[in-house]
N, C-alpha and C positions, 0 to 999 in steps of 0.2 A: 152532483154525480150517479147517484143511486139511481135514478132516472133514464140515467142515460147508459144503451148497451157500444162497445167499439163493433166497426164490421169493417176489414181494411184494408184502414188506417181512420176510416170517418168515423165520428159519432154518430149515434139517431137516436132519437127520444125511446123506452122499449115499446113495441108491437105498430112502432113506423118507418115507411121506407121512403122519405125526409129529413137528409141532413138537418143535423142540427143548426141553428140561429139564434146565441141569443147570450144572455148571464147567468155562471153560476153564482150567487152570493158569494163574494168572499171570497171568493178565488179568482174568475177570469171571462172569456167570452169565447165564442163558436160564431165561426162566420162559416158555410153549406157543411157545417161535419167537423170543422179543422178549427184544432186551438189558435187564437187569435188576438193579439197585443200582451199588453202586459199581464200576468203572471203571478199570483202570491200566494202560497202557502204555508200552512199551520202545522202546526205538530198538533197533536189531541191534549196536551198543556196548555196551548193556548202559542206557545211560542211560536216564530219567525222559521222555516224551513229551506225556501225559493222564491227566488223571485228572482225573472226574467221575462223577456218580451220573447213572443211567439207571431212569424210570418207565415202562412200556409198551413200551419200544423206543424214544424221545426223552430226549435230554438232560433233565434236571430238577435246579437246584441248582446249588449249585459247580464250576467249574468251571476247570481250570488246564491250561495246553499250553505245552510246553515249545522251545526250542532245543538242537541236537544235542550241544551246549557248556555246558548244563545251567541255562543259564539261562532266566528266564522269562520268554514271547515271550506270555499270555495269562493274564488273573484277570477273573473275570466270574460270574455265574449263568447257567443258561437258566432257562424256562415252558414247558412244552407243549413240548422240542425245539428253540428260538426263544433266542436272547441279549434277557436282560433285565434291566436294571437296570443296578447300575454295573460299566464295562465301562473295563478297563483293556490296554494292546495295550504291546509294548517291543519297542523295535527291541532285533537281537543283541547288539549292545555293550554294554544293557543302557542305552539311557538310555530316560526313558518316551515313546509316538510317540502316543498315542493313549487321550484322555481322558473321558468322559459318559458317556451314561445311553442306555441299548435299551430298545427298548418294542415288544415281537410281533416286534423282530429286528432291527427301526432303530432308526438313534439321534434319540432325542426331544431337546431342550431342549438345552442349552449343550455345546457340545463343543472340546476341545482338542486340535493337531493338532502334533506338535514334529518336527524336522528332525535324525537319527541325530546331528546335532552338539548336540540340546539348545536350538537357536534354536524360538522358533515362526513354523509352518506357518500364516500366514492367510490364504492362500487360500482353505486350509480351516479353519482356527477360525472358529467363528462356531455360529449356532443354528439349531438343524436340528427341524424337526417332519418325520413321520413320512418320514423317511431323506432329508430333501431340507432343503438350507441355503437359509432363508427371511434370515438379515441375522448380516454378520459381526460 
């Protein structure tokens, strides 16, 4: 990645005007200067950071993100670069943080939000439409 530069959302090799196509060792691939296919990234300590699929430079499909201690942080799906479908976030201690559905990147339908101790946070739990809470 250190040998690439990003211009207008497209990656190029340094000192080149041709969009990069190829593999980045240990991470993923590019096609016509955009991230493509499965990408896996790691923390400096070697622990898995993110794993997901890219299509035409946007997240697409199953997505996982982890904390540096190895604990799962996010499990969800993307559609056209935005969170879409079932979405789960976890606190660093492993307790469930949020669960609900996303549509076009925004909360949609019933959502439950938990404090790190596992108790439901009633302030944010409820029904959402287009990312805004509409009822408890």
